[in-house]
Biotite code that builds the C-alpha atoms (Angstrom):
import biotite.structure as struc

atoms = struc.array([
    struc.Atom([-42.186, 38.079, -29.617], chain_id="A", res_id=1, res_name="MET", atom_name="CA", element="C"),
    struc.Atom([-42.305, 38.051, -25.790], chain_id="A", res_id=2, res_name="ALA", atom_name="CA", element="C"),
    struc.Atom([-44.555, 35.626, -23.968], chain_id="A", res_id=3, res_name="LEU", atom_name="CA", element="C"),
    struc.Atom([-47.676, 37.239, -22.473], chain_id="A", res_id=4, res_name="PRO", atom_name="CA", element="C"),
    struc.Atom([-48.064, 37.919, -18.744], chain_id="A", res_id=5, res_name="ILE", atom_name="CA", element="C"),
    struc.Atom([-51.313, 36.435, -17.466], chain_id="A", res_id=6, res_name="LEU", atom_name="CA", element="C"),
    struc.Atom([-53.757, 37.301, -14.680], chain_id="A", res_id=7, res_name="ASN", atom_name="CA", element="C"),
    struc.Atom([-52.052, 40.393, -13.233], chain_id="A", res_id=8, res_name="ASP", atom_name="CA", element="C"),
    struc.Atom([-55.171, 42.598, -13.232], chain_id="A", res_id=9, res_name="THR", atom_name="CA", element="C"),
    struc.Atom([-57.276, 42.994, -10.051], chain_id="A", res_id=10, res_name="PRO", atom_name="CA", element="C"),
    struc.Atom([-60.826, 41.785, -10.681], chain_id="A", res_id=11, res_name="LYS", atom_name="CA", element="C"),
    struc.Atom([-62.494, 41.546, -7.259], chain_id="A", res_id=12, res_name="TYR", atom_name="CA", element="C"),
    struc.Atom([-63.129, 44.049, -4.499], chain_id="A", res_id=13, res_name="ASP", atom_name="CA", element="C"),
    struc.Atom([-63.514, 43.840, -0.721], chain_id="A", res_id=14, res_name="MET", atom_name="CA", element="C"),
    struc.Atom([-63.678, 46.067, 2.331], chain_id="A", res_id=15, res_name="LYS", atom_name="CA", element="C"),
    struc.Atom([-60.857, 46.539, 4.846], chain_id="A", res_id=16, res_name="ILE", atom_name="CA", element="C"),
    struc.Atom([-62.555, 45.782, 8.205], chain_id="A", res_id=17, res_name="PRO", atom_name="CA", element="C"),
    struc.Atom([-60.837, 48.467, 10.329], chain_id="A", res_id=18, res_name="SER", atom_name="CA", element="C"),
    struc.Atom([-61.407, 51.373, 7.921], chain_id="A", res_id=19, res_name="THR", atom_name="CA", element="C"),
    struc.Atom([-64.287, 50.352, 5.667], chain_id="A", res_id=20, res_name="GLY", atom_name="CA", element="C"),
    struc.Atom([-62.180, 51.307, 2.636], chain_id="A", res_id=21, res_name="LYS", atom_name="CA", element="C"),
    struc.Atom([-62.793, 49.204, -0.459], chain_id="A", res_id=22, res_name="ARG", atom_name="CA", element="C"),
    struc.Atom([-59.847, 47.794, -2.393], chain_id="A", res_id=23, res_name="ILE", atom_name="CA", element="C"),
    struc.Atom([-59.431, 45.744, -5.559], chain_id="A", res_id=24, res_name="LYS", atom_name="CA", element="C"),
    struc.Atom([-57.472, 42.515, -5.646], chain_id="A", res_id=25, res_name="TYR", atom_name="CA", element="C"),
    struc.Atom([-56.649, 39.533, -7.794], chain_id="A", res_id=26, res_name="ARG", atom_name="CA", element="C"),
    struc.Atom([-56.155, 35.868, -6.844], chain_id="A", res_id=27, res_name="PRO", atom_name="CA", element="C"),
    struc.Atom([-52.597, 34.900, -5.967], chain_id="A", res_id=28, res_name="TYR", atom_name="CA", element="C"),
    struc.Atom([-50.619, 33.187, -8.704], chain_id="A", res_id=29, res_name="LEU", atom_name="CA", element="C"),
    struc.Atom([-48.200, 30.275, -8.839], chain_id="A", res_id=30, res_name="VAL", atom_name="CA", element="C"),
    struc.Atom([-45.249, 32.486, -7.921], chain_id="A", res_id=31, res_name="ARG", atom_name="CA", element="C"),
    struc.Atom([-46.971, 33.671, -4.725], chain_id="A", res_id=32, res_name="GLU", atom_name="CA", element="C"),
    struc.Atom([-48.333, 30.214, -3.916], chain_id="A", res_id=33, res_name="GLU", atom_name="CA", element="C"),
    struc.Atom([-44.798, 28.782, -3.901], chain_id="A", res_id=34, res_name="LYS", atom_name="CA", element="C"),
    struc.Atom([-43.681, 31.346, -1.327], chain_id="A", res_id=35, res_name="VAL", atom_name="CA", element="C"),
    struc.Atom([-46.747, 30.661, 0.829], chain_id="A", res_id=36, res_name="LEU", atom_name="CA", element="C"),
    struc.Atom([-46.161, 26.905, 0.740], chain_id="A", res_id=37, res_name="MET", atom_name="CA", element="C"),
    struc.Atom([-42.524, 27.290, 1.797], chain_id="A", res_id=38, res_name="ILE", atom_name="CA", element="C"),
    struc.Atom([-43.531, 29.622, 4.632], chain_id="A", res_id=39, res_name="ALA", atom_name="CA", element="C"),
    struc.Atom([-46.273, 27.268, 5.835], chain_id="A", res_id=40, res_name="ASN", atom_name="CA", element="C"),
    struc.Atom([-43.910, 24.306, 5.853], chain_id="A", res_id=41, res_name="GLU", atom_name="CA", element="C"),
    struc.Atom([-41.451, 26.284, 8.007], chain_id="A", res_id=42, res_name="SER", atom_name="CA", element="C"),
    struc.Atom([-44.052, 26.614, 10.810], chain_id="A", res_id=43, res_name="LYS", atom_name="CA", element="C"),
    struc.Atom([-42.334, 29.924, 11.611], chain_id="A", res_id=44, res_name="ASP", atom_name="CA", element="C"),
    struc.Atom([-44.978, 32.588, 12.347], chain_id="A", res_id=45, res_name="LEU", atom_name="CA", element="C"),
    struc.Atom([-42.704, 35.466, 11.298], chain_id="A", res_id=46, res_name="LYS", atom_name="CA", element="C"),
    struc.Atom([-42.015, 33.818, 7.936], chain_id="A", res_id=47, res_name="GLN", atom_name="CA", element="C"),
    struc.Atom([-45.702, 33.027, 7.453], chain_id="A", res_id=48, res_name="ILE", atom_name="CA", element="C"),
    struc.Atom([-46.786, 36.604, 8.204], chain_id="A", res_id=49, res_name="ILE", atom_name="CA", element="C"),
    struc.Atom([-44.073, 37.981, 5.900], chain_id="A", res_id=50, res_name="SER", atom_name="CA", element="C"),
    struc.Atom([-45.243, 35.707, 3.063], chain_id="A", res_id=51, res_name="ALA", atom_name="CA", element="C"),
    struc.Atom([-48.867, 36.742, 3.621], chain_id="A", res_id=52, res_name="ILE", atom_name="CA", element="C"),
    struc.Atom([-47.931, 40.440, 3.612], chain_id="A", res_id=53, res_name="GLU", atom_name="CA", element="C"),
    struc.Atom([-45.973, 40.034, 0.372], chain_id="A", res_id=54, res_name="ASP", atom_name="CA", element="C"),
    struc.Atom([-48.900, 38.145, -1.187], chain_id="A", res_id=55, res_name="THR", atom_name="CA", element="C"),
    struc.Atom([-51.440, 40.814, -0.223], chain_id="A", res_id=56, res_name="ILE", atom_name="CA", element="C"),
    struc.Atom([-49.187, 43.540, -1.630], chain_id="A", res_id=57, res_name="LEU", atom_name="CA", element="C"),
    struc.Atom([-48.746, 41.637, -4.915], chain_id="A", res_id=58, res_name="ALA", atom_name="CA", element="C"),
    struc.Atom([-52.464, 40.888, -5.233], chain_id="A", res_id=59, res_name="CYS", atom_name="CA", element="C"),
    struc.Atom([-53.438, 44.521, -4.674], chain_id="A", res_id=60, res_name="THR", atom_name="CA", element="C"),
    struc.Atom([-50.765, 45.949, -6.987], chain_id="A", res_id=61, res_name="ASN", atom_name="CA", element="C"),
    struc.Atom([-49.062, 47.610, -3.990], chain_id="A", res_id=62, res_name="ASN", atom_name="CA", element="C"),
    struc.Atom([-52.036, 49.939, -3.562], chain_id="A", res_id=63, res_name="LYS", atom_name="CA", element="C"),
    struc.Atom([-52.181, 49.605, 0.232], chain_id="A", res_id=64, res_name="ILE", atom_name="CA", element="C"),
    struc.Atom([-49.875, 50.427, 3.128], chain_id="A", res_id=65, res_name="ASP", atom_name="CA", element="C"),
    struc.Atom([-49.253, 46.955, 4.542], chain_id="A", res_id=66, res_name="ILE", atom_name="CA", element="C"),
    struc.Atom([-48.022, 48.371, 7.867], chain_id="A", res_id=67, res_name="ASN", atom_name="CA", element="C"),
    struc.Atom([-51.324, 50.172, 8.410], chain_id="A", res_id=68, res_name="SER", atom_name="CA", element="C"),
    struc.Atom([-53.296, 46.915, 8.354], chain_id="A", res_id=69, res_name="LEU", atom_name="CA", element="C"),
    struc.Atom([-54.382, 45.616, 11.738], chain_id="A", res_id=70, res_name="THR", atom_name="CA", element="C"),
    struc.Atom([-53.843, 41.972, 12.610], chain_id="A", res_id=71, res_name="THR", atom_name="CA", element="C"),
    struc.Atom([-57.464, 41.163, 11.773], chain_id="A", res_id=72, res_name="PHE", atom_name="CA", element="C"),
    struc.Atom([-57.311, 43.200, 8.526], chain_id="A", res_id=73, res_name="ASP", atom_name="CA", element="C"),
    struc.Atom([-54.394, 41.055, 7.388], chain_id="A", res_id=74, res_name="LEU", atom_name="CA", element="C"),
    struc.Atom([-56.127, 37.812, 8.312], chain_id="A", res_id=75, res_name="GLU", atom_name="CA", element="C"),
    struc.Atom([-59.405, 38.775, 6.637], chain_id="A", res_id=76, res_name="TYR", atom_name="CA", element="C"),
    struc.Atom([-57.794, 40.047, 3.425], chain_id="A", res_id=77, res_name="LEU", atom_name="CA", element="C"),
    struc.Atom([-55.701, 36.910, 3.109], chain_id="A", res_id=78, res_name="PHE", atom_name="CA", element="C"),
    struc.Atom([-58.724, 34.639, 3.629], chain_id="A", res_id=79, res_name="ILE", atom_name="CA", element="C"),
    struc.Atom([-60.656, 36.438, 0.889], chain_id="A", res_id=80, res_name="LYS", atom_name="CA", element="C"),
    struc.Atom([-57.700, 36.336, -1.497], chain_id="A", res_id=81, res_name="ILE", atom_name="CA", element="C"),
    struc.Atom([-57.115, 32.641, -0.750], chain_id="A", res_id=82, res_name="ARG", atom_name="CA", element="C"),
    struc.Atom([-60.783, 31.830, -1.416], chain_id="A", res_id=83, res_name="ALA", atom_name="CA", element="C"),
    struc.Atom([-60.550, 33.329, -4.916], chain_id="A", res_id=84, res_name="LYS", atom_name="CA", element="C"),
    struc.Atom([-57.162, 31.714, -5.538], chain_id="A", res_id=85, res_name="SER", atom_name="CA", element="C"),
    struc.Atom([-57.572, 28.033, -4.694], chain_id="A", res_id=86, res_name="VAL", atom_name="CA", element="C"),
    struc.Atom([-61.233, 27.644, -3.811], chain_id="A", res_id=87, res_name="GLY", atom_name="CA", element="C"),
    struc.Atom([-63.661, 28.564, -1.057], chain_id="A", res_id=88, res_name="GLU", atom_name="CA", element="C"),
    struc.Atom([-63.370, 25.252, 0.807], chain_id="A", res_id=89, res_name="SER", atom_name="CA", element="C"),
    struc.Atom([-60.522, 24.046, 3.010], chain_id="A", res_id=90, res_name="ILE", atom_name="CA", element="C"),
    struc.Atom([-60.261, 20.690, 4.743], chain_id="A", res_id=91, res_name="ASN", atom_name="CA", element="C"),
    struc.Atom([-59.458, 20.627, 8.450], chain_id="A", res_id=92, res_name="LEU", atom_name="CA", element="C"),
    struc.Atom([-58.754, 17.811, 10.899], chain_id="A", res_id=93, res_name="SER", atom_name="CA", element="C"),
    struc.Atom([-60.374, 18.701, 14.221], chain_id="A", res_id=94, res_name="LEU", atom_name="CA", element="C"),
    struc.Atom([-60.366, 16.718, 17.491], chain_id="A", res_id=95, res_name="PRO", atom_name="CA", element="C"),
    struc.Atom([-63.585, 15.688, 19.210], chain_id="A", res_id=96, res_name="CYS", atom_name="CA", element="C"),
    struc.Atom([-63.937, 17.352, 22.570], chain_id="A", res_id=97, res_name="GLY", atom_name="CA", element="C"),
    struc.Atom([-65.174, 14.103, 24.115], chain_id="A", res_id=98, res_name="GLU", atom_name="CA", element="C"),
    struc.Atom([-63.073, 11.223, 22.726], chain_id="A", res_id=99, res_name="CYS", atom_name="CA", element="C"),
    struc.Atom([-60.287, 13.242, 21.000], chain_id="A", res_id=100, res_name="LYS", atom_name="CA", element="C"),
    struc.Atom([-60.832, 11.395, 17.716], chain_id="A", res_id=101, res_name="GLU", atom_name="CA", element="C"),
    struc.Atom([-59.813, 13.641, 14.810], chain_id="A", res_id=102, res_name="ARG", atom_name="CA", element="C"),
    struc.Atom([-62.533, 14.390, 12.286], chain_id="A", res_id=103, res_name="ASN", atom_name="CA", element="C"),
    struc.Atom([-62.244, 15.625, 8.723], chain_id="A", res_id=104, res_name="ASP", atom_name="CA", element="C"),
    struc.Atom([-64.306, 18.799, 8.406], chain_id="A", res_id=105, res_name="VAL", atom_name="CA", element="C"),
    struc.Atom([-64.792, 21.165, 5.478], chain_id="A", res_id=106, res_name="THR", atom_name="CA", element="C"),
    struc.Atom([-64.807, 24.913, 6.060], chain_id="A", res_id=107, res_name="LEU", atom_name="CA", element="C"),
    struc.Atom([-66.318, 27.301, 3.525], chain_id="A", res_id=108, res_name="ASN", atom_name="CA", element="C"),
    struc.Atom([-64.213, 30.473, 3.610], chain_id="A", res_id=109, res_name="LEU", atom_name="CA", element="C"),
    struc.Atom([-67.107, 32.522, 2.234], chain_id="A", res_id=110, res_name="ASP", atom_name="CA", element="C"),
    struc.Atom([-68.847, 31.963, 5.579], chain_id="A", res_id=111, res_name="ASN", atom_name="CA", element="C"),
    struc.Atom([-66.001, 33.635, 7.484], chain_id="A", res_id=112, res_name="VAL", atom_name="CA", element="C"),
    struc.Atom([-67.071, 37.171, 8.325], chain_id="A", res_id=113, res_name="ILE", atom_name="CA", element="C"),
    struc.Atom([-65.012, 40.178, 9.371], chain_id="A", res_id=114, res_name="CYS", atom_name="CA", element="C"),
    struc.Atom([-65.070, 41.090, 13.068], chain_id="A", res_id=115, res_name="PRO", atom_name="CA", element="C"),
    struc.Atom([-66.956, 44.067, 14.440], chain_id="A", res_id=116, res_name="SER", atom_name="CA", element="C"),
    struc.Atom([-64.792, 47.071, 15.259], chain_id="A", res_id=117, res_name="VAL", atom_name="CA", element="C"),
    struc.Atom([-65.190, 49.795, 17.880], chain_id="A", res_id=118, res_name="GLU", atom_name="CA", element="C"),
    struc.Atom([-64.197, 53.240, 16.597], chain_id="A", res_id=119, res_name="LYS", atom_name="CA", element="C"),
    struc.Atom([-63.750, 54.916, 20.000], chain_id="A", res_id=120, res_name="GLU", atom_name="CA", element="C"),
    struc.Atom([-61.178, 53.318, 22.288], chain_id="A", res_id=121, res_name="ASN", atom_name="CA", element="C"),
    struc.Atom([-60.376, 55.762, 25.106], chain_id="A", res_id=122, res_name="ILE", atom_name="CA", element="C"),
    struc.Atom([-59.918, 54.256, 28.565], chain_id="A", res_id=123, res_name="LEU", atom_name="CA", element="C"),
    struc.Atom([-59.931, 56.311, 31.736], chain_id="A", res_id=124, res_name="GLU", atom_name="CA", element="C"),
    struc.Atom([-57.000, 55.241, 33.907], chain_id="A", res_id=125, res_name="ILE", atom_name="CA", element="C"),
    struc.Atom([-57.395, 57.892, 36.645], chain_id="A", res_id=126, res_name="SER", atom_name="CA", element="C"),
    struc.Atom([-59.174, 61.195, 37.154], chain_id="A", res_id=127, res_name="LYS", atom_name="CA", element="C"),
    struc.Atom([-56.426, 62.998, 35.231], chain_id="A", res_id=128, res_name="THR", atom_name="CA", element="C"),
    struc.Atom([-55.035, 60.328, 32.887], chain_id="A", res_id=129, res_name="VAL", atom_name="CA", element="C"),
    struc.Atom([-56.659, 58.451, 29.997], chain_id="A", res_id=130, res_name="SER", atom_name="CA", element="C"),
    struc.Atom([-55.176, 56.321, 27.248], chain_id="A", res_id=131, res_name="VAL", atom_name="CA", element="C"),
    struc.Atom([-56.303, 56.019, 23.661], chain_id="A", res_id=132, res_name="GLU", atom_name="CA", element="C"),
    struc.Atom([-55.995, 52.453, 22.431], chain_id="A", res_id=133, res_name="MET", atom_name="CA", element="C"),
    struc.Atom([-55.529, 51.204, 18.880], chain_id="A", res_id=134, res_name="LYS", atom_name="CA", element="C"),
    struc.Atom([-55.587, 47.941, 16.992], chain_id="A", res_id=135, res_name="TYR", atom_name="CA", element="C"),
    struc.Atom([-51.997, 46.875, 16.253], chain_id="A", res_id=136, res_name="PRO", atom_name="CA", element="C"),
    struc.Atom([-50.475, 45.484, 13.092], chain_id="A", res_id=137, res_name="SER", atom_name="CA", element="C"),
    struc.Atom([-48.308, 42.365, 13.046], chain_id="A", res_id=138, res_name="TYR", atom_name="CA", element="C"),
    struc.Atom([-45.301, 44.548, 12.246], chain_id="A", res_id=139, res_name="SER", atom_name="CA", element="C"),
    struc.Atom([-45.777, 46.413, 15.535], chain_id="A", res_id=140, res_name="GLU", atom_name="CA", element="C"),
    struc.Atom([-45.777, 43.260, 17.630], chain_id="A", res_id=141, res_name="ILE", atom_name="CA", element="C"),
    struc.Atom([-42.267, 42.034, 18.257], chain_id="A", res_id=142, res_name="GLU", atom_name="CA", element="C"),
    struc.Atom([-42.084, 38.303, 18.872], chain_id="A", res_id=143, res_name="GLN", atom_name="CA", element="C"),
    struc.Atom([-39.630, 37.154, 21.517], chain_id="A", res_id=144, res_name="SER", atom_name="CA", element="C"),
    struc.Atom([-38.633, 33.871, 23.092], chain_id="A", res_id=145, res_name="GLU", atom_name="CA", element="C"),
    struc.Atom([-39.220, 35.643, 26.400], chain_id="A", res_id=146, res_name="ASP", atom_name="CA", element="C"),
    struc.Atom([-42.977, 35.451, 26.976], chain_id="A", res_id=147, res_name="ASN", atom_name="CA", element="C"),
    struc.Atom([-42.943, 38.511, 29.248], chain_id="A", res_id=148, res_name="GLU", atom_name="CA", element="C"),
    struc.Atom([-41.309, 40.615, 26.525], chain_id="A", res_id=149, res_name="ASP", atom_name="CA", element="C"),
    struc.Atom([-43.837, 39.408, 23.943], chain_id="A", res_id=150, res_name="THR", atom_name="CA", element="C"),
    struc.Atom([-46.758, 40.272, 26.238], chain_id="A", res_id=151, res_name="VAL", atom_name="CA", element="C"),
    struc.Atom([-45.272, 43.737, 26.847], chain_id="A", res_id=152, res_name="PHE", atom_name="CA", element="C"),
    struc.Atom([-44.810, 44.199, 23.091], chain_id="A", res_id=153, res_name="SER", atom_name="CA", element="C"),
    struc.Atom([-48.471, 43.358, 22.426], chain_id="A", res_id=154, res_name="ILE", atom_name="CA", element="C"),
    struc.Atom([-49.722, 45.680, 25.166], chain_id="A", res_id=155, res_name="VAL", atom_name="CA", element="C"),
    struc.Atom([-47.399, 48.524, 24.129], chain_id="A", res_id=156, res_name="ALA", atom_name="CA", element="C"),
    struc.Atom([-48.420, 48.156, 20.469], chain_id="A", res_id=157, res_name="SER", atom_name="CA", element="C"),
    struc.Atom([-52.044, 48.809, 21.485], chain_id="A", res_id=158, res_name="CYS", atom_name="CA", element="C"),
    struc.Atom([-51.252, 52.166, 23.114], chain_id="A", res_id=159, res_name="LEU", atom_name="CA", element="C"),
    struc.Atom([-51.747, 55.098, 20.771], chain_id="A", res_id=160, res_name="LYS", atom_name="CA", element="C"),
    struc.Atom([-51.462, 58.052, 23.129], chain_id="A", res_id=161, res_name="CYS", atom_name="CA", element="C"),
    struc.Atom([-51.722, 59.158, 26.740], chain_id="A", res_id=162, res_name="VAL", atom_name="CA", element="C"),
    struc.Atom([-53.986, 62.069, 27.649], chain_id="A", res_id=163, res_name="ILE", atom_name="CA", element="C"),
    struc.Atom([-52.771, 63.735, 30.855], chain_id="A", res_id=164, res_name="SER", atom_name="CA", element="C"),
    struc.Atom([-54.444, 66.903, 32.220], chain_id="A", res_id=165, res_name="ASP", atom_name="CA", element="C"),
    struc.Atom([-55.728, 67.644, 28.734], chain_id="A", res_id=166, res_name="GLY", atom_name="CA", element="C"),
    struc.Atom([-52.326, 67.222, 27.097], chain_id="A", res_id=167, res_name="GLU", atom_name="CA", element="C"),
    struc.Atom([-52.046, 64.558, 24.406], chain_id="A", res_id=168, res_name="ARG", atom_name="CA", element="C"),
    struc.Atom([-48.800, 62.557, 24.367], chain_id="A", res_id=169, res_name="ILE", atom_name="CA", element="C"),
    struc.Atom([-48.408, 60.408, 21.242], chain_id="A", res_id=170, res_name="ASP", atom_name="CA", element="C"),
    struc.Atom([-46.442, 57.260, 21.988], chain_id="A", res_id=171, res_name="LEU", atom_name="CA", element="C"),
    struc.Atom([-45.142, 56.502, 18.507], chain_id="A", res_id=172, res_name="VAL", atom_name="CA", element="C"),
    struc.Atom([-41.827, 58.207, 19.237], chain_id="A", res_id=173, res_name="ASP", atom_name="CA", element="C"),
    struc.Atom([-41.614, 57.393, 22.941], chain_id="A", res_id=174, res_name="GLU", atom_name="CA", element="C"),
    struc.Atom([-38.822, 54.974, 23.951], chain_id="A", res_id=175, res_name="PRO", atom_name="CA", element="C"),
    struc.Atom([-39.833, 51.492, 25.078], chain_id="A", res_id=176, res_name="LYS", atom_name="CA", element="C"),
    struc.Atom([-38.332, 52.113, 28.497], chain_id="A", res_id=177, res_name="GLU", atom_name="CA", element="C"),
    struc.Atom([-40.634, 55.102, 29.087], chain_id="A", res_id=178, res_name="ALA", atom_name="CA", element="C"),
    struc.Atom([-43.703, 53.114, 28.035], chain_id="A", res_id=179, res_name="ILE", atom_name="CA", element="C"),
    struc.Atom([-42.694, 50.191, 30.261], chain_id="A", res_id=180, res_name="ARG", atom_name="CA", element="C"),
    struc.Atom([-42.201, 52.572, 33.212], chain_id="A", res_id=181, res_name="THR", atom_name="CA", element="C"),
    struc.Atom([-45.660, 54.067, 32.534], chain_id="A", res_id=182, res_name="PHE", atom_name="CA", element="C"),
    struc.Atom([-47.266, 50.612, 32.519], chain_id="A", res_id=183, res_name="LEU", atom_name="CA", element="C"),
    struc.Atom([-45.328, 49.468, 35.588], chain_id="A", res_id=184, res_name="ASP", atom_name="CA", element="C"),
    struc.Atom([-46.633, 52.488, 37.524], chain_id="A", res_id=185, res_name="SER", atom_name="CA", element="C"),
    struc.Atom([-50.250, 51.307, 37.176], chain_id="A", res_id=186, res_name="MET", atom_name="CA", element="C"),
    struc.Atom([-52.291, 49.543, 39.820], chain_id="A", res_id=187, res_name="THR", atom_name="CA", element="C"),
    struc.Atom([-53.680, 46.093, 39.093], chain_id="A", res_id=188, res_name="HIS", atom_name="CA", element="C"),
    struc.Atom([-57.113, 47.599, 38.415], chain_id="A", res_id=189, res_name="GLU", atom_name="CA", element="C"),
    struc.Atom([-55.738, 50.211, 36.008], chain_id="A", res_id=190, res_name="GLN", atom_name="CA", element="C"),
    struc.Atom([-53.660, 47.691, 34.067], chain_id="A", res_id=191, res_name="PHE", atom_name="CA", element="C"),
    struc.Atom([-56.655, 45.321, 33.897], chain_id="A", res_id=192, res_name="SER", atom_name="CA", element="C"),
    struc.Atom([-58.533, 47.899, 31.803], chain_id="A", res_id=193, res_name="LYS", atom_name="CA", element="C"),
    struc.Atom([-55.773, 47.806, 29.210], chain_id="A", res_id=194, res_name="ILE", atom_name="CA", element="C"),
    struc.Atom([-55.440, 44.045, 29.561], chain_id="A", res_id=195, res_name="GLY", atom_name="CA", element="C"),
    struc.Atom([-59.153, 43.575, 28.812], chain_id="A", res_id=196, res_name="ASN", atom_name="CA", element="C"),
    struc.Atom([-58.815, 45.658, 25.649], chain_id="A", res_id=197, res_name="PHE", atom_name="CA", element="C"),
    struc.Atom([-55.883, 43.512, 24.487], chain_id="A", res_id=198, res_name="VAL", atom_name="CA", element="C"),
    struc.Atom([-57.659, 40.281, 25.409], chain_id="A", res_id=199, res_name="LYS", atom_name="CA", element="C"),
    struc.Atom([-60.697, 41.317, 23.373], chain_id="A", res_id=200, res_name="ASN", atom_name="CA", element="C"),
    struc.Atom([-58.882, 42.502, 20.254], chain_id="A", res_id=201, res_name="LEU", atom_name="CA", element="C"),
    struc.Atom([-60.988, 41.757, 17.162], chain_id="A", res_id=202, res_name="PRO", atom_name="CA", element="C"),
    struc.Atom([-59.969, 38.585, 15.374], chain_id="A", res_id=203, res_name="LYS", atom_name="CA", element="C"),
    struc.Atom([-61.173, 36.539, 12.456], chain_id="A", res_id=204, res_name="VAL", atom_name="CA", element="C"),
    struc.Atom([-62.951, 33.481, 13.819], chain_id="A", res_id=205, res_name="THR", atom_name="CA", element="C"),
    struc.Atom([-65.482, 30.921, 12.693], chain_id="A", res_id=206, res_name="HIS", atom_name="CA", element="C"),
    struc.Atom([-67.428, 28.305, 14.631], chain_id="A", res_id=207, res_name="ASN", atom_name="CA", element="C"),
    struc.Atom([-67.478, 24.852, 13.054], chain_id="A", res_id=208, res_name="ILE", atom_name="CA", element="C"),
    struc.Atom([-70.066, 22.285, 14.134], chain_id="A", res_id=209, res_name="GLU", atom_name="CA", element="C"),
    struc.Atom([-69.741, 18.558, 13.526], chain_id="A", res_id=210, res_name="PHE", atom_name="CA", element="C"),
    struc.Atom([-70.806, 15.203, 14.971], chain_id="A", res_id=211, res_name="ASP", atom_name="CA", element="C"),
    struc.Atom([-67.876, 12.985, 15.866], chain_id="A", res_id=212, res_name="CYS", atom_name="CA", element="C"),
    struc.Atom([-67.489, 10.001, 13.547], chain_id="A", res_id=213, res_name="SER", atom_name="CA", element="C"),
    struc.Atom([-66.347, 7.877, 16.486], chain_id="A", res_id=214, res_name="ASN", atom_name="CA", element="C"),
    struc.Atom([-68.586, 8.718, 19.478], chain_id="A", res_id=215, res_name="CYS", atom_name="CA", element="C"),
    struc.Atom([-71.251, 10.865, 17.752], chain_id="A", res_id=216, res_name="GLU", atom_name="CA", element="C"),
    struc.Atom([-70.662, 13.727, 20.207], chain_id="A", res_id=217, res_name="GLU", atom_name="CA", element="C"),
    struc.Atom([-71.812, 17.091, 18.792], chain_id="A", res_id=218, res_name="HIS", atom_name="CA", element="C"),
    struc.Atom([-68.926, 19.546, 18.709], chain_id="A", res_id=219, res_name="ASN", atom_name="CA", element="C"),
    struc.Atom([-68.689, 23.291, 18.236], chain_id="A", res_id=220, res_name="THR", atom_name="CA", element="C"),
    struc.Atom([-65.103, 24.446, 17.739], chain_id="A", res_id=221, res_name="ILE", atom_name="CA", element="C"),
    struc.Atom([-63.910, 27.995, 17.205], chain_id="A", res_id=222, res_name="GLU", atom_name="CA", element="C"),
    struc.Atom([-61.302, 28.275, 14.466], chain_id="A", res_id=223, res_name="VAL", atom_name="CA", element="C"),
    struc.Atom([-59.089, 31.345, 14.817], chain_id="A", res_id=224, res_name="ALA", atom_name="CA", element="C"),
    struc.Atom([-55.669, 32.605, 13.800], chain_id="A", res_id=225, res_name="GLY", atom_name="CA", element="C"),
    struc.Atom([-54.249, 33.054, 10.326], chain_id="A", res_id=226, res_name="VAL", atom_name="CA", element="C"),
    struc.Atom([-52.605, 29.600, 10.331], chain_id="A", res_id=227, res_name="GLN", atom_name="CA", element="C"),
    struc.Atom([-56.013, 27.940, 10.811], chain_id="A", res_id=228, res_name="SER", atom_name="CA", element="C"),
    struc.Atom([-57.191, 29.366, 7.491], chain_id="A", res_id=229, res_name="PHE", atom_name="CA", element="C"),
    struc.Atom([-53.948, 28.768, 5.617], chain_id="A", res_id=230, res_name="PHE", atom_name="CA", element="C"),
])
């Protein structure tokens, strides 16, 4: 007689922030936790994101397109799955803004809320040209040791299409060189519009307040980024 397989059935549901679609999921199991621990110990963001993507796929029975998830979708889904897997509370060590003393603080993951999302993201670049922006996925953002290339990758990943004289040009199949040339042809003011969109991309954040154990200074620290909630 074969040994039983335990806990493989989704039992919770949540909403994907960018689409509002509801999905079912289960907590991650020992096999997924091992992969996550190895990835976290590596401190390599690519490996961490890959482990998180694999975990989300496993915990949703491969019912979602992982590449369609925005960066904040991925972060939010992982936080909710983690809360059901190993508990709602995580312990953080945060520095005091005044004396730099590190303080042990507990964060309740159930208090982390999904970011608000704008549905219409069309920016007017000139009288005849507009761009439609989108929220990128981690898979669309290529990390590079060259900071300029990484910044270009992030900006380019947020461009969905160009609307010129009423004609819509989807950028999914456009070569990188053409997109770079398009961006390089902008004035500072035009590029700033796109830059502001990128700078204000939705992200999963949470403000933690605590009084320093050393100097009693009251602190409010924003916790953001998937590694902060790992």
